[in-house]
Every structure is written in structure tokens, then in C-alpha cells.
C-alpha positions as CSV (number, residue, x, y, z in Angstrom):
1,X,-30.4,14.0,5.9
2,X,-28.7,15.4,2.9
3,X,-26.6,17.6,3.9
4,X,-24.3,14.8,6.4
5,X,-24.5,12.7,3.6
6,X,-23.0,15.0,1.7
7,X,-20.6,16.2,4.0
8,X,-19.6,12.1,4.2
9,X,-19.1,12.1,0.9
10,X,-17.0,15.4,0.0
11,X,-14.7,13.5,2.9
12,X,-15.0,10.0,1.6
13,X,-13.7,11.1,-2.0
14,X,-11.4,13.9,-0.9
15,X,-10.0,10.6,2.3
16,X,-9.3,8.4,-0.3
17,X,-6.8,10.8,-3.2
18,X,-5.2,12.8,-1.0
19,X,-5.0,9.2,1.7
20,X,-1.7,8.8,-1.6
21,X,-0.9,12.5,-0.8
22,X,-0.3,11.7,3.3
23,X,1.4,8.2,2.6
24,X,3.7,9.5,0.5
25,X,5.0,11.7,3.6
26,X,4.4,9.0,5.7
27,X,6.6,7.5,3.5
28,X,9.9,10.4,4.3
29,X,9.1,11.6,7.8
30,X,7.9,8.3,10.0
31,X,9.9,5.4,7.8
32,X,13.1,7.7,6.0
33,X,13.1,10.4,9.1
34,X,13.4,12.9,6.1
35,X,12.1,16.1,6.5
36,X,11.0,16.6,2.8
37,X,9.4,19.6,2.1
38,X,9.2,20.0,-1.4
39,X,6.0,18.1,-1.6
40,X,4.4,21.5,-1.8
41,X,6.0,22.4,-5.5
42,X,5.4,18.3,-6.0
43,X,1.6,18.4,-5.9
44,X,1.5,21.2,-8.7
45,X,3.5,19.4,-11.0
46,X,2.1,16.4,-10.8
47,X,-1.5,18.4,-11.6
48,X,1.1,20.3,-14.4
49,X,2.2,17.9,-15.4
50,X,-1.0,15.7,-16.7
51,X,-3.1,19.3,-17.5
52,X,-0.7,19.7,-20.1
53,X,-0.7,16.6,-21.6
54,X,-4.4,16.1,-22.4
55,X,-5.1,19.6,-23.6
56,X,-1.9,18.6,-25.6
57,X,-4.2,16.0,-26.3
58,X,-2.4,12.8,-24.5
59,X,-4.5,10.7,-23.2
60,X,-5.2,11.1,-19.3
61,X,-4.2,7.8,-18.1
62,X,-1.3,8.5,-19.5
63,X,-0.8,11.8,-18.7
64,X,-1.7,11.1,-15.1
65,X,1.5,8.1,-15.2
66,X,3.5,11.3,-16.7
67,X,2.3,12.6,-13.5
68,X,3.4,9.8,-11.3
69,X,6.9,9.7,-13.3
70,X,7.7,13.4,-12.5
71,X,7.4,13.3,-9.3
72,X,9.3,10.6,-9.3
73,X,11.9,12.6,-10.9
74,X,11.7,15.7,-8.9
75,X,11.8,13.4,-5.4
76,X,15.2,11.8,-7.3
77,X,16.6,14.9,-7.3
78,X,16.1,15.8,-3.5
79,X,17.4,12.2,-2.8
80,X,20.4,12.9,-4.5
81,X,20.8,16.5,-3.3
82,X,21.0,15.1,0.5
83,X,23.3,11.5,-0.4
84,X,25.3,13.2,-3.2
85,X,25.8,16.8,-2.1
86,X,25.5,15.6,2.1
87,X,23.2,19.3,1.7
88,X,20.3,18.4,4.8
89,X,17.2,16.7,4.1
90,X,15.9,19.7,5.3
91,X,17.3,22.1,3.1
92,X,17.8,19.8,0.4
93,X,13.6,19.7,0.9
94,X,13.4,23.9,0.5
95,X,15.9,24.3,-2.5
96,X,13.0,21.7,-4.5
97,X,10.0,23.6,-3.2
98,X,11.3,26.8,-5.1
99,X,13.3,25.7,-7.9
100,X,10.3,23.3,-8.7
101,X,7.9,26.5,-8.5
102,X,9.8,28.3,-11.4
103,X,9.5,25.1,-13.1
104,X,5.8,24.7,-12.5
105,X,5.7,27.6,-14.2
106,X,7.4,27.2,-17.4
107,X,5.3,23.8,-17.6
108,X,2.1,25.4,-17.8
109,X,3.1,28.9,-19.6
110,X,1.0,31.0,-16.7
111,X,-0.4,30.4,-13.0
112,X,-2.7,27.8,-13.9
113,X,-4.1,26.0,-17.2
114,X,-7.7,25.5,-17.9
115,X,-9.4,21.7,-18.2
116,X,-13.3,22.6,-17.9
117,X,-13.8,21.6,-21.9
118,X,-11.0,18.1,-22.0
119,X,-11.6,14.6,-20.6
120,X,-10.2,13.2,-18.0
121,X,-9.2,10.3,-16.3
122,X,-12.2,11.3,-14.7
123,X,-14.3,11.1,-17.6
124,X,-12.9,7.9,-19.5
125,X,-13.8,6.4,-16.2
126,X,-17.4,8.0,-15.7
127,X,-18.5,5.9,-19.3
128,X,-16.5,3.1,-18.7
129,X,-18.6,2.4,-15.2
130,X,-21.7,4.9,-16.4
131,X,-22.0,7.6,-13.1
132,X,-21.3,10.7,-12.5
133,X,-20.7,13.5,-10.6
134,X,-19.2,12.3,-6.7
135,X,-20.4,8.8,-6.9
136,X,-18.2,8.5,-9.8
137,X,-15.2,10.5,-7.9
138,X,-15.7,8.0,-5.1
139,X,-15.1,4.5,-7.2
140,X,-12.7,6.1,-9.5
141,X,-10.8,7.8,-5.7
142,X,-11.1,4.4,-4.8
143,X,-10.2,2.1,-7.7
144,X,-7.0,3.6,-7.6
145,X,-6.6,3.9,-4.0
146,X,-6.5,0.5,-3.2
147,X,-4.3,-0.4,-6.6
148,X,-1.6,2.3,-4.8
149,X,-2.7,0.9,-1.4
150,X,-2.1,-3.2,-2.5
151,X,1.5,-2.1,-4.0
152,X,2.8,-0.4,-1.0
153,X,1.5,-3.7,1.4
154,X,3.6,-5.5,-1.0
155,X,6.3,-3.5,-1.6
156,X,6.6,-2.8,2.3
157,X,7.4,-5.9,2.6
158,X,10.3,-7.3,0.2
159,X,13.7,-7.7,1.0
160,X,14.4,-3.7,-0.8
161,X,10.9,-2.2,1.5
162,X,12.2,-4.0,5.1
163,X,15.3,-1.9,4.3
164,X,14.0,0.9,3.1
165,X,11.9,0.9,6.4
166,X,15.6,0.5,8.7
167,X,17.1,3.3,7.3
168,X,15.2,5.5,9.2
169,X,15.1,3.1,12.5
170,X,18.8,3.0,12.3
171,X,20.8,3.5,8.8
172,X,24.6,3.0,10.4
173,X,23.2,-0.4,11.7
174,X,22.2,-0.8,7.7
175,X,25.3,0.5,6.7
176,X,27.1,-1.9,8.5
177,X,24.4,-5.0,7.0
178,X,25.8,-4.0,3.8
179,X,23.0,-2.4,2.4
180,X,23.5,1.2,0.5
181,X,21.2,3.6,3.0
182,X,21.7,6.3,-0.1
183,X,20.0,4.2,-2.7
184,X,17.0,3.2,0.4
185,X,17.1,7.2,0.8
186,X,16.8,7.7,-3.5
187,X,13.8,4.9,-3.6
188,X,12.2,6.2,-0.3
189,X,11.8,9.9,-2.1
190,X,11.0,9.2,-5.6
191,X,8.3,6.8,-4.3
192,X,6.9,10.2,-1.5
193,X,7.1,12.4,-4.4
194,X,5.4,10.3,-7.4
195,X,2.4,9.4,-4.8
196,X,2.5,13.4,-4.0
197,X,2.7,13.7,-7.5
198,X,0.0,11.6,-8.8
199,X,-2.6,12.9,-6.2
200,X,-2.2,16.3,-7.7
201,X,-2.7,15.2,-11.1
202,X,-5.9,13.6,-9.6
203,X,-7.2,16.3,-8.0
204,X,-7.2,19.3,-11.1
205,X,-8.0,17.2,-13.6
206,X,-11.1,16.2,-10.8
207,X,-11.3,20.2,-10.4
208,X,-11.2,20.7,-14.1
209,X,-7.9,23.7,-13.5
210,X,-4.6,23.4,-12.1
211,X,-3.3,25.9,-10.4
212,X,0.4,26.7,-9.3
213,X,0.1,27.5,-6.1
214,X,-2.1,24.3,-5.4
215,X,0.1,22.3,-3.2
216,X,0.3,25.5,-0.5
217,X,-0.1,23.8,3.0
218,X,-0.4,20.2,1.5
219,X,2.7,19.6,3.9
220,X,0.5,20.6,7.4
221,X,-2.0,19.4,6.2
222,X,-0.9,15.6,5.7
223,X,1.7,15.8,8.7
224,X,-2.1,16.6,10.2
225,X,-3.0,13.7,8.6
226,X,-0.4,11.6,9.8
227,X,-0.7,12.7,13.0
228,X,-4.9,11.3,13.5
229,X,-4.3,9.1,12.1
230,X,-1.7,7.2,14.6
231,X,-4.0,9.1,17.3
232,X,-7.5,7.6,15.8
233,X,-5.2,4.1,14.5
234,X,-2.0,2.7,16.7
235,X,-0.2,1.1,13.6
236,X,0.9,-2.4,14.4
237,X,1.7,-3.2,11.1
238,X,2.4,-2.1,7.3
239,X,-0.5,-2.7,6.7
240,X,-2.9,-0.5,9.8
241,X,0.1,1.6,9.2
242,X,-1.2,2.9,5.7
243,X,-5.2,2.2,6.7
244,X,-4.0,4.6,9.6
245,X,-3.0,7.0,6.7
246,X,-6.4,7.0,4.8
247,X,-8.2,7.2,8.4
248,X,-6.6,10.4,9.0
249,X,-6.7,12.4,5.8
250,X,-11.1,11.2,6.0
251,X,-10.6,12.6,9.6
252,X,-8.8,15.4,8.8
253,X,-10.8,16.2,5.1
254,X,-14.2,15.7,7.6
255,X,-13.0,18.8,9.9
256,X,-12.8,20.8,6.9
257,X,-16.0,20.0,5.5
258,X,-17.5,20.9,8.7
259,X,-16.3,23.7,8.9
260,X,-16.7,25.6,5.8
261,X,-20.4,23.7,5.3
262,X,-20.7,26.2,9.0
263,X,-19.7,28.8,7.7
264,X,-16.3,29.6,8.3
265,X,-14.0,31.8,5.7
266,X,-11.7,30.1,3.8
267,X,-8.8,32.2,4.8
268,X,-9.1,30.4,8.7
269,X,-8.5,26.9,7.3
270,X,-4.8,26.7,8.2
271,X,-4.9,28.2,11.8
272,X,-7.9,25.8,11.9
273,X,-5.2,22.5,10.3
274,X,-2.6,24.5,12.9
275,X,-5.1,23.5,16.3
276,X,-6.4,19.6,14.7
277,X,-1.9,20.1,14.4
278,X,-1.6,21.6,18.0
279,X,-4.6,19.1,20.0
280,X,-3.3,16.2,18.1
281,X,0.3,16.4,18.9
282,X,-0.5,17.7,22.5
283,X,-3.4,14.9,24.1
284,X,-0.1,12.3,24.8
285,X,2.0,14.6,26.6
286,X,-0.6,15.5,28.0
287,X,-1.9,11.9,29.1
288,X,1.4,11.9,30.9
289,X,1.5,14.8,32.8
290,X,-1.3,13.5,34.0
291,X,0.0,10.4,35.1
292,X,2.8,12.1,36.5
293,X,4.9,10.3,33.7
294,X,8.7,12.3,32.9
295,X,8.7,13.9,29.6
296,X,11.9,14.7,27.7
297,X,12.5,17.9,26.7
298,X,11.1,18.3,22.7
299,X,13.4,18.1,20.2
300,X,15.1,21.6,18.4
301,X,15.9,20.1,15.2
């Protein structure tokens, strides 16, 4: 019973924290149809920014906000490469992923920054709520997730948010209606990477260090969570879409936690992730084949 409770607690915390990252990836991949691969670099960018500022004595909450802003800037640059220089979305993300890696090393002054003896946002929240350990992590993660859930749920229903969502569906139509699609892409990319960097800053503070390689595989994890969430909960609106992102992340982290508890090596987790994505993507196809429905060829781009 204690083992089950521990697994659920860890999965709940990670589902809430990494759910923000999943929502960020959802904004670019699903809403904007913009395959932004810079996530693997902006995740440690947020951690590096927050970690270095905390070590220098900056208030942890202010450092976390600065990490969010750093992500906004990185996302804006990715969008500018696409909208101004007309570099493809895929290549823009790859270029940023490579370039920001060096930026992260410059910010940290090395491969990692320890935070074990520093006061983090989790420590301040623990003093405020008189909590510690996993209870503190879950409560603080829930508060942050609820705040951004409410903000995004409101924003994506505004005129700008609706224009952003429509840009991914039919960019030419949105442009013909007088909306600036380039601006919409910039807003979407900035907001997406801001959420990713925010997640990186919180993860770094909770685990007690920031490493330049901590973002490797985050894009695959987020995509797997999106696919699992959509399979688990059919998104009938923006509220259910956000719920699906967090639910898919919780389910993904639950699978990973169980796999680790069963004795699988950490190096095998990438294989598990790939298998989860293959299964989630293959189920709709198998269903259609079972009912003898026509399935179009897979996209080559």
C-alpha cells in the first residue's frame, strides 16, 4: 500500500509539473501546427536561468519568473526565424535547439549548477504552507498548474487566442480576415517556450541542481503525453484539451515510475517512451482497419 501511494504521489507531482511542458508543446504542435524542436534546449534554459539567479541571491520566485521570460525570448526568436527569415518551422526549432545549448553553458559557466544549499521557491512555499517532502511538492505544483490552467483557459478564448488557434487550422483564411498570422505565430511560440522554461526552472529547484543535458528527450515525452491524453480524453473544447494534456502527462509519468519500480534501467526509459508513442499512434489505425475503413497514407512531412 505504501509503495502504491508513493508511486501515485510521484506521478501526481510530475504530472502537474511536466503538464505545463506538455501544454506548451501542444500549443505549437497541435494549435499552431508548428513543429518546434527547441523544447529540448529551452527546458534547461529555464533551469539554468533560475539556478544561476538563485545562487546569486535573487528571490527564488523572481528567478522563476525570469526563467519564464527567458523562455518567452527564446520562443520569440524561433518564431522570428520562421516569420521574418522564412526558415521552415522544423529547421528553426533545430537551429534554436543547437544554439541555445551553448547559451545554457554560458549562463551556467559549466555543465551543471548545484542548488542543494540554496533556498528555492519550494522552500519558501514550504514555510508558507508548513509542508515538506512530497506533500509540499504536490501542493506547490498544483497551485502553479491551476494558475496557468486558468490563465490559458481564459487567454485561448479571447480574440487573440481564437486567432492563434485559427492560424494553425487555416492560416490563409485567418490572413484574409485581416489578422496578422506572423504575430499569432510569435505569440504561440513565445508562450509555448515560456511554459517549457518555467517547467525547467521548477524541476531544477525541486531536484536541487540544473544540468545542461536535463532537457534531452523532453519533446518526445511531451508528444507522448499529448497523444496519451487525447486517447484518454477526447478534447471537446479548450478546457478539456488542457485537462487532456495534464491527464496524459500523469499517465505517462505513471508508466515511467512503475517501470523504474519494477527494476528497469533508466537507460531503457527512452525505449518505453517510444513504445508508448507507437501504441498510442497505432491504436486509431488498427481500429479503422478492424472496421475496414479507408486509411490515407502517412504524411511524409
